[in-house]
N, C-alpha and C positions, 0 to 999 in steps of 0.2 A: 568477408563472405556476406552477400546480400541474401536475406532470408525472405521466402514468400510470406505474404500476409496470412496470419492464422485463420483457419476456416471458421473459428469461433468469434472472430472480430465483429463488433457491432456493424450492422448494415448501413447505418447513416452516421455522419459526423454530427455530434450534438451542437446546439447553439450555445456558445459560451458568453455569458453575460458579463459586461465590464463591472469592475468594482470601483466605486468612488474612492479616491485616495490611493489607488494602486496602479503602477505603470510597469511595463516590462520591455525588455529588448534582448535580442539574441544576435550572435555573431558566429562566423566560421573562423575558428582558430587553427584548424588543421592539426590539432595536437595529436589526435589518434585517427579520427575519421576524416576522410578527404571530401572537400567540397560539400559539406552539409553542416548546418548549425550545430554547435556542440558547447556553446558557452551562453549562459543565461544570467541576466541581472534583473531582479525584481526590486523595485523601490516603492516606498510607502511614505505618505505625507507625515510630517512631524505630529507626534501624539499617538501614532499607531502602536499597538501592543501585540505581543506574540506569545505563543506557548509551543513547546516542542516535546515530542515523545521520540526517544532514540533507542537504538539497539542496546541490548544488555550483553552483547558479545564482549568477551574479555580482550578481544583484539580489535576493538573499534578503531575506525580511521581517525586521522588527525582532524578533519572537518567536524566530526561528531564531538570531539573534545572541545574544539574551539566554540562551537555553538552552545554546548552545555554551559560553558563558562560565561559566554556573552549574555545569555538569558539570565543567569544568576546575577552577574555584576551589573547589568543594565536594568535589573528588576522588571524584565519583560518588555522594555521599550525596544522598538525595532525600526530601522530605516531602510534596510536592504538585505537581500539574500543573493549570494553569488553561487552559481552552480556550474560545475564542469562535468562533461560526460566523456568517458574514455580512460580515465585514471582515477582509481578510488582513493589514492593517497592514504592507503591503509598498510600497516606494518612497514612503515618507512622511517621510523625512529625520529631523531631530532631534525633530520632534513625535512620530514613531513611537517613537523611543527613549525619550522622556519618558513616553509612555503605558505602555510595558511596565515601566518603572521604577516608576511609581506603583502599577500593579497588582501587581507582584511584591512590593513592600514591604508592601502592604496584606495580602496573603496571609500573608507571613512574620510580620507583627505579629499577625494573628489566630491563627495556629497556634503562635506563640511559638517560631519556628525561624529559623535563619540565612537571609538572603535567597538565598544560594547554593544552598539546598536546595529552591527553588521553580523549576519549569520552566513555560514557556508555549508555546502554539501558537495560531495563528489561521488562518482560511481564509475566502475570500470575495473581494470586489472588491479589485483592486490599485489603489493610488494615492489611495485615500480615507483621510484621517487618521482614526485611531481616537480617539474621545472617551472617555478613561478615566473621566471623571467620571460618565458614564452607567452604567458597570459597577461602579464601586467600592461603591455601596450594597448590592450583592448578595453581596459576599464573605462577610460575617458570617453571613448566612442559609444560604449554601451550606455553610459549615463546620458549622453547627448541624444541618443536615438530612441528614447522611450516612447511606447505607445500604450493605449489603454483599451482598445476595442477588442472585439472577438478575434480578429486576425492575430493580434499580439499574443493572446492566450493560446491560440492554436500553434503558433510558431514556438512558443515556450514549451508546449507539450512535445513537440517534435525534437527540440534541442536537447532534452535530457535523456533521450533514448540511448540504449546500448544494443542489446540483442532483441529489444522489443520490435515486433513487426508492425505495430500501429500505435499512434499516439493515444494517450489515455487522459480524458478530461471530461468534466461534467459541471453543470450549474444547477442550483436549487434556489428557491425563494420562500420566504415566510414573512410574517409581520410581527412587529413589536410595537405596542401602543398604536396600532393601526398604521404604522409607517412601514413601507415595503423594505425588506432586508434581503440582500442578495449574497449568495455564497458561490464561488467558483473555485475549482481545484484541478490540479494536474498531477499525474503520477507516472512513474516508470517502474518496470519490473517485469521479469519474464522467467529468469532462473535465479537460483540461490534464494528461494522463497519459502520461508517458514518463520514468519516474523515473531520476534520476542519483544514486541512493543507496538509497532505500527507496521510499516512496510518500506522496503527499499528507499525510494525517494517519493515524497508526496508533499505538495504545497497547496494550501487552501487560503484564500483571502475572503474576507467578508466586510461589509460596511457597517456591521453591528458594532455597538459600543459595549464591550464586555470586559471587565477588569481581568488582568492576568490570572489571579487565583481561580476565578470562576471559569475562565476559558480553559484553564488546565484541567479542571475537574470534568468539565463537559467533554473535552477532547479525549481524555483517558477513557471515559466510559464508552464513547463512540468507537474508539480504536479497538477496545477489547472485544466488541461483538462484530467487528468488520475485518480490519487488517489482521488482527490476532486470531482470526478464524479462517485464514486461508493458508494453503500450503501447495507448493508445486513439487518440491523435492526434499523437503525436511531440513534444508540447510538455511541457517540464519545468517544474513549478510552482516559484514563488518560496517556497513554504511547506512543501515536502516535509519531513516529520519522522516518524521512527519512534523511539519510546521504549520500552524494555523495562525494567521494574522488578522487582527480586527482593526480596521482603520477608524471606526467610530463616526463615519460620515452619514449614517442613515437618518439621523435627526430624531431618534426616539428618546424617551425619558431615561433618566439614570436608572441602572439596574445594579443593586448592591447586595442582593441576597440570592444565594444559589438556589433556594427553594421558590423563588419568585415564579408565579404561574406564567408571567409574561415570557419566560424563557422556554416554555414547553415547545412552541413551534420551532424555535431555533435549535433545540436539542434534536428534534425529529429531522429537521432539514440537514443538519450536519451529519447525523448518523446515516441518512439516506445518501448523502453525497459521498461519504467515505465508503459506503457499501458499493455504490456505483464504481468507484475507482478500484476497490479491492477485487471485485468480480472481473473487471477488465484485465487485471493482472493475471488472474487464473485463466481467463480466456486466451491469454497470450503466453501461457506456460510453454516453455521450450519444447517443441515437438508435439504439443497438445492437439488432439483431434476431438476430445470430448470434455465437456464441463460436468463435474460431478458434485451433486449436493448430498451431504450426509447429515441426517437428523438422528439424534439419539435422545430417547426419552426413558423414563423409569429409572434414572440413575439416583445415586445417593444424594447428590446436589448438582447444581449447574456446572461447577468446576469439574466434578467427576465426569459428567456427561461430555464436556468439551474434551477432556483427555481421552475418553473412549473414542469419540468421533475422530480426533486427530490420529489416534492409533490406526484406525481404519484408513483414513485419508493418506497416511504416510506409508502404508504397507506396499512395498514393491509388488508383492504377489497380488494384492487387490487391484492395484493400478494397471498391472500388465493384463490381468484377466479382463478388465474393462476395455483396455486397448484392443484385445482380441475378441471382444463381444462374447466372452465365455461366461456363462451364468454360474460360475463356481462360487456359490454362496458360502461354502465351507471356509473359504479364505476370510470372509467377514467374521465368522465365528472365531477363527484363530486370532484375528486382530483384536476382537473384544477381549478375549482371554488374556492376551499379553499386556493389556493396558495398565494392569495393576490396580484397577478400581473394582469395587464390589459389583458383581453381576450374578444373578440367579440362573444357573444352567437350565433348570427345569421350568423357568418362566420366560426364557429368552424368545423373542419374536423378531422376525426379519421380513421386511417388505422391500421389493425391488420394483420400481415403476408402479407402485401402488398394488402390486400383486403379492399376496401372502406366500412366502416361501417356507418359513419355519414358524412354529407356534408351540408354546409349552415345551420348549427344549428339544423339539424334534421337527423333521420335515413334515409339512402338512400332508395329510393322507392323499388328497386329490391333486397334488402338485404336478403341474405340467410345465416343462422347461421352455417350450416353444414361445409362448408370449413374453416370457422374461428375456429370452435370447433376442427377440425382436426389439424389445426396449433397449437392450444393451447395444444394439447396432445404431441407435440414434446418436445425436450430438449432445443431448442433455440427459444425464443419468441421475435418477433419484434413488437413494438408499435410506430406508428408515429402520432403525433398530430400537427395540425396547428391551432393557436389561432386567426389568422386573423387581427393582428393590426400593424405589422411592419416587420422588416427584421431579428430580433434576432433569433438565433438558438443554440441548444446545444444537446449533447447526454450524457446520463448517463446509468449506468448498475446496475442491481440488480438481485435478485434471488427470487424464490417463498418462501412462508412461510408455512412450514409443521409442523406436530406434532413433527418431529425429532428435531426441534429447541427447543421446550419445554423440551423434554427428555434430551438433552445435557446440557442445562443450569440449569435444576432442579438438575442434578447430579454433576455439575461441581466441587463443593468443597468436595464431598464425596469420 
């Protein structure tokens, strides 16, 4: 089923900056999707390092297990990432493990690198065994046809899509020691979005030189306030993987302290890049017509604020009200109450589109629904809630819930 592009898709395709030391190639394997790229190989020059943040799902796919072990055994060294779209290779038992083993060894042999320096990711249908023999013949050609320019990154973003209606990619720049540093990333995701680590599939490369432990800490912090703050349908994928690779080709001085001020710009750039990608995922939520920003303040702490915000964002009643442009703010009150975090009923305040709806635990006396309903008819909805108990705050993003979500997921395997 070919889906129309989301109305929330970015109006322009971003310029994707090449990363020194990173090359990419895609191919059409016809494994699930016909006559479109569905297989990606990313390769990195020797000396590159990586960190990964993966789903905490107890039914994680075989590629997630493979990549976790590879990063640990290889101490963060990386030479390649192999990605296939259309088959998640999740809940496939020993056959799934055997498939990633065959593919990982084939890539390692082709690149003449240790098996532990090859990462893998898959996305698509759960429970269908992955036939590695159908993909193995493409490995050598992928390695031979590598490119590094903007077109290669754009093709890579296209190749990892499943129900995505547009490719997701972004670039950012910063400086370390006065040397220009570039970051470019791609992501896929549209449904089964409620990350419990990062999101679906996302791959970022940078020419910065950052040791694995520091790269891990910076990536975790950035993922927590970006990918871990989005939700489309409250379902956490078995394949969620975020991998950040640093090739070390930028030429700046050695960084060996996580508190080094020289890393400030890099932290900001990585967080901004992941936020770009995360918001594109929400904008492409299955059946989505509206992007929703939910800010919660006055909570006991930031963690409590995030839980309250996600309770609102994941509420089917809130999401369907937004889809129907219904200014039913009582559903927001309900979602705050069920979150399980402290909230003062008599100090609760709600703003929709900047308009005060409720204050001090009750509807504002001069409340008029017309301007709120007008805001609800737009493509970008803003909800701000203050629960009146502390200083904690958080922002999360979601989309509305339309009949299109049902149509897409009811037909997904057909």
